[in-house]
C-alpha positions in Angstrom: 17.0 17.5 -0.2 14.0 20.5 -0.9 12.5 18.2 -3.3 12.1 15.3 -0.7 11.1 17.3 2.4 8.7 18.7 0.0 7.9 15.1 -1.4 7.0 14.1 2.4 4.6 16.9 2.9 2.9 16.0 -0.4 2.4 12.8 0.6 1.6 12.8 3.9 -1.0 15.9 3.6 -4.0 14.4 1.6 -3.4 11.4 4.0 -4.0 13.1 7.1 -6.4 15.8 5.8 -8.5 12.6 4.3 -8.5 11.0 7.4 -9.4 13.8 10.0 -12.1 15.1 7.4 -13.5 11.3 7.9 -13.9 11.8 11.5 -15.6 15.2 10.9 -18.0 14.1 8.5 -19.0 11.4 11.0 -19.5 14.2 13.8 -21.5 16.0 11.4 -23.7 13.4 10.4 -24.1 11.9 14.0 -24.8 15.4 15.6 -21.8 15.5 17.4 -20.3 19.1 18.0 -16.8 19.6 16.7 -14.6 22.5 18.7 -11.7 22.1 16.5 -10.5 20.7 13.2 -6.7 21.3 12.7 -4.2 20.3 10.3 -0.7 20.0 11.9 0.7 20.8 15.2 2.1 23.5 17.2 1.4 27.3 16.5 -1.7 28.2 14.9 -0.8 29.9 11.8 -4.5 30.6 10.6 -8.1 29.8 11.7 -11.5 30.8 11.1 -14.4 29.9 13.0 -17.4 28.5 11.2 -21.2 29.2 12.2 -21.4 25.8 13.8 -18.7 26.5 16.3 -16.1 24.7 14.7 -12.2 26.4 14.5 -10.6 25.2 11.6 -7.0 25.7 11.8 -3.7 25.3 10.0 -0.6 25.0 12.5 3.3 25.4 12.0 4.1 21.8 11.9 2.5 19.9 8.7 2.6 16.6 10.1 -0.4 15.2 11.6 -3.7 16.6 12.6 -6.6 16.0 14.9 -10.7 16.6 15.3 -11.5 17.6 18.8 -15.3 16.8 19.4 -17.5 18.7 22.0 -17.4 17.2 25.5 -15.1 14.0 26.7 -14.7 10.7 24.9 -15.7 9.0 28.0 -18.1 9.8 30.9 -18.8 7.2 33.6 -22.7 6.2 34.7 -22.1 8.1 37.9 -21.2 11.3 36.7 -23.2 14.0 38.5 -24.0 15.8 35.6 -25.6 14.3 32.1 -23.4 15.6 28.9 -25.2 17.9 26.8 -27.1 16.7 23.6 -24.3 17.8 21.1 -21.3 16.1 23.3 -19.4 13.0 22.2 -20.5 11.2 25.5 -24.0 11.5 24.9 -24.3 9.8 21.6 -25.4 6.1 21.3 -22.6 3.7 20.8 -23.1 3.1 17.5 -22.6 6.8 16.6 -19.4 7.1 18.5 -18.2 3.6 17.1 -18.8 5.1 13.8 -16.7 8.5 14.4 -13.8 7.0 15.5 -13.5 4.3 12.6 -14.5 6.5 9.6 -11.2 8.8 9.7 -9.6 5.0 8.7 -12.6 4.3 6.3 -12.0 7.7 4.4 -8.2 6.3 4.1 -9.5 3.6 2.5 -11.9 5.8 0.3 -8.6 7.9 -0.9 -6.9 4.7 -1.5 -9.3 3.1 -3.3 -10.1 6.5 -5.7 -6.3 6.6 -6.2 -6.3 3.2 -7.6 -9.1 3.5 -9.5 -7.4 6.7 -11.2 -4.6 5.2 -11.8 -5.9 2.0 -13.6 -8.0 3.8 -15.9 -5.6 6.1 -17.0 -2.7 3.4 -17.1 -4.7 0.3 -18.0 -4.5 -3.0 -16.7 -1.7 -5.8 -17.6 -2.5 -8.0 -20.4 -3.1 -11.5 -18.9 -3.7 -13.3 -22.2 -0.7 -14.8 -23.3 -2.2 -14.9 -27.1 -2.2 -11.2 -26.9 1.1 -10.7 -25.7 4.3 -10.4 -27.9 7.2 -12.7 -27.4 9.0 -9.8 -25.9 11.2 -10.2 -22.8 10.5 -8.2 -19.9 13.3 -9.6 -17.5 16.0 -12.0 -17.6 16.8 -14.4 -14.4 20.5 -14.3 -13.7 22.5 -17.8 -13.8 19.6 -19.1 -16.2 19.9 -20.2 -19.8 18.8 -16.9 -21.3 21.3 -15.2 -19.0 24.0 -17.7 -20.3 23.6 -16.7 -23.8 23.2 -12.8 -23.4 19.5 -12.2 -23.7 18.3 -8.9 -22.6 14.9 -7.0 -21.7 12.9 -5.9 -24.8 14.8 -8.5 -27.0 11.7 -10.1 -29.2 12.1 -13.6 -29.9 10.9 -14.2 -33.6 11.0 -17.8 -33.8 12.4 -20.8 -32.0 13.9 -23.7 -34.2 12.6 -22.1 -37.4 8.8 -21.9 -35.8 7.8 -18.5 -35.6 6.6 -17.4 -32.1 4.2 -14.8 -32.8 2.9 -14.8 -29.1 4.0 -15.4 -25.6 1.7 -18.7 -25.6 4.0 -19.8 -28.7 7.2 -18.9 -27.2 6.0 -20.9 -24.0 4.7 -24.1 -25.6 8.2 -24.3 -28.1 10.3 -24.0 -24.8 8.1 -26.7 -23.3 8.2 -29.0 -26.2 11.9 -28.8 -26.6 13.9 -32.1 -27.4 17.4 -30.4 -27.0 19.3 -27.2 -28.0 17.3 -24.2 -29.0 17.9 -22.1 -31.8 16.5 -18.6 -31.4 16.2 -15.9 -33.8 16.0 -12.6 -31.8 15.0 -8.9 -32.7 17.1 -6.6 -30.8 16.3 -3.0 -32.0 17.1 -2.8 -35.6 19.0 -6.4 -35.3 18.3 -9.2 -36.0 20.2 -11.8 -34.0 20.8 -15.8 -34.2 21.3 -17.1 -30.6 21.5 -21.2 -29.9 20.4 -22.1 -26.4 22.2 -25.4 -25.9 20.8 -28.4 -24.1 23.6 -28.2 -21.4 22.5 -24.6 -20.5 19.5 -25.7 -18.8 19.3 -26.4 -15.1 19.2 -30.3 -14.3 15.9 -30.0 -12.5 14.2 -26.9 -14.3 14.8 -28.3 -18.0 12.1 -26.5 -19.8 13.0 -22.8 -17.9 14.7 -20.5 -19.8 14.8 -17.9 -17.4 12.9 -15.1 -18.6 9.7 -13.3 -17.9 7.1 -11.4 -20.3 7.1 -7.6 -21.3 4.4 -6.4 -19.5 1.8 -4.8 -21.9 -1.0 -2.8 -20.8 -4.5 -2.8 -21.8 -7.3 0.1 -21.5 -10.2 -0.6 -18.7 -13.4 1.5 -18.7 -14.4 3.6 -15.9 -16.7 1.4 -14.0 -14.3 -1.7 -14.4 -11.4 0.6 -13.3 -13.6 1.4 -10.1 -14.1 -2.2 -9.1 -10.5 -2.8 -9.5 -9.5 0.1 -7.5 -11.6 -1.3 -4.7 -10.3 -5.0 -5.1 -6.7 -3.3 -4.9 -7.7 -2.2 -1.4 -8.7 -5.8 -0.3 -5.7 -7.2 -2.0 -2.9 -5.1 -0.3 -5.0 -5.6 3.0 -5.3 -9.2 2.7 -1.5 -9.2 1.7 -0.1 -7.4 4.4 -2.2 -8.9 7.2 -1.1 -12.5 5.7 2.6 -11.5 5.8 2.2 -10.1 9.4 0.5 -13.5 10.3 3.3 -15.5 8.7 6.1 -13.6 10.5 4.4 -14.2 14.0 3.5 -17.9 13.1 6.8 -18.6 12.1 8.3 -16.4 14.9 9.7 -14.1 13.0 10.3 -10.3 13.3 7.8 -8.6 11.0 9.2 -6.2 8.0 7.7 -2.7 9.2 8.5 0.5 8.1 9.2 3.5 10.5 9.3 7.1 9.8 13.0 6.9 8.5 11.8 4.1 6.4 8.5 5.9 4.8 10.7 9.1 4.3 13.2 7.0 2.2 10.4 5.6 0.2 9.0 8.8 -0.9 12.4 10.2 -1.5 12.6 7.5 -3.9 9.4 7.2 -5.4 9.7 11.2 -6.2 13.0 10.3 -8.3 10.7 8.0 -10.2 7.6 8.9 -11.8 4.6 11.0 -11.3 2.4 7.7 -11.6 4.7 6.2 -8.9 4.4 9.1 -6.7 0.5 9.0 -6.7 0.7 5.3 -6.3 2.6 5.5 -3.0 0.2 8.1 -1.5 -2.6 5.4 -2.1 -0.7 2.8 -0.6 0.4 4.7 2.4 -3.3 5.6 2.8 -4.3 2.3 2.4 -1.8 1.4 5.3 -2.6 4.1 7.6 -6.4 3.4 7.6 -5.4 -0.6 8.1 -2.9 0.3 11.2 -5.6 2.6 12.8 -8.1 0.0 12.9 -5.6 -2.8 14.8 -7.4 -3.0 17.9 -5.1 -1.4 19.9 -5.8 1.1 22.9 -5.1 5.0 21.6 -5.8 3.8 18.0 -8.8 4.4 16.5 -9.5 0.3 16.5 -8.6 0.3 20.1 -11.8 2.8 21.0 -13.8 1.1 18.6 -13.5 -1.9 20.9 -14.5 0.2 24.0 -17.7 1.0 22.1 -18.2 -2.4 20.7 -18.1 -3.4 24.7 -20.5 -0.5 25.5 -23.0 -1.7 22.7 -22.9 -5.6 24.0 -23.0 -4.8 27.6 -24.9 -1.3 28.0 -22.1 0.5 29.7 -18.4 1.6 29.4 -15.4 0.0 31.0 -14.3 2.4 34.0 -12.5 5.4 32.9 -9.2 4.4 35.0 -9.0 0.5 33.0 -9.5 2.8 29.8 -6.5 4.9 30.8 -4.6 2.0 31.9 -5.2 0.6 28.7 -4.4 3.7 26.6 -1.0 3.9 28.6 -0.3 0.1 27.8 -1.1 1.3 24.1 1.2 4.1 24.2 4.4 2.3 25.0 3.6 -0.5 22.6 3.4 2.0 19.8 6.7 3.5 21.2 8.3 -0.1 21.0 7.1 -0.2 17.5 8.3 2.8 16.4 11.7 2.4 18.0 12.1 -1.4 16.8 10.9 0.1 13.2 13.4 2.9 13.3 16.0 0.1 14.1 15.0 -2.1 11.4 15.0 1.1 8.8 18.5 2.1 9.5 19.5 -1.6 9.3 17.6 -1.9 5.7 18.7 1.4 4.4 22.1 2.0 5.5 23.6 -1.5 6.2 22.2 -3.7 3.6 24.1 -5.7 0.9 24.3 -4.5 -2.8 22.3 -7.4 -3.6 19.3 -6.3 -1.6 19.3 -2.7 -2.8 18.9 -4.1 -6.6 16.3 -6.5 -5.5 14.6 -3.7 -3.6 15.0 -1.2 -6.7 13.5 -3.9 -9.0 10.3 -4.8 -6.2 9.9 -0.7 -6.1 9.6 -0.5 -9.6 7.3 -3.6 -10.3 5.0 -2.9 -7.5 2.8 -0.7 -9.4 2.4 -3.0 -12.3 0.9 -5.6 -10.0 -2.8 -5.1 -10.6 -4.1 -8.9 -9.7 -3.2 -11.7 -7.2 -3.1 -14.1 -10.3 -1.1 -12.6 -13.0 -0.6 -15.9 -15.0 0.4 -14.8 -18.6 3.4 -12.8 -16.5 5.0 -15.6 -15.1 8.8 -16.7 -16.3 9.6 -19.1 -18.9 
């Protein structure tokens, strides 16, 4: 339990700090004064005031944080006093826009750095079937391979007497089969003879043995890793938005994780491996960045829309309308949290055993997904 609590803090801390640091850097670059830069909420445990007047703070509750710029975020045109040059409201619309979106952009930068590091250390899945050994990664239930008790990590040495030196030769032999398949299989130190009868194959899928390749990783240079790390941010953002859109277009409730679900994911990840744990930090940082850019009042994306409007029209909406929109956004977010928490409880505590197994399998393989076209890893 203590390990999971520490893991939650370790995961969320860099995500929060980097987000607020993005806002802080934007303030510094645009000349906006910063009154407070706080990590956490509640009682102040430590603080130090800089020469530029910023009070850096660490607070008792280590979840969340904030950057408080000088002045008001919104000041109407009929205000009696003009804001000071260092106040937020005195800046041009594009400076204010940059400040509110830069937190999310820094979350994307953190995710890209993490993905780059993982790819550089761990490598990329090999996708050339001629370079992949004829080794089984997974066996699909109720398919021919499952019926003859083939197992993950088995190496298929030959099919009908023909050697299978790589995955391409294995695939080709299965595709060209005329009847039964006589397999020579290496399992650890043993060599086994296995026969897959013609009747074992599904009538509508006569060339599917029901196996997937054992993943092999290849080393990638630093700059190639950096490019792939950036691509990962694009891929997972696109994937998430497409999933949300498909749910909406099919009139289905989208699957979202709330506070309970996120804590559960972190709890599971910390008991796997260090690389899985680091990968999770990257994914959550990306999710926080993407979510904050949604054009919902009270989120950074909602404020960004206000400043875009100011840039297009030359004036801000009235403070009254902005506050009304912010209240609507707040209630929408509270409804989303309640719905997500309900979904978390239903998914975690009331899901069938088959769903548990599928979730575990998905979690273990997610980190191996480095491209949206893993052609060589398709099942046979």
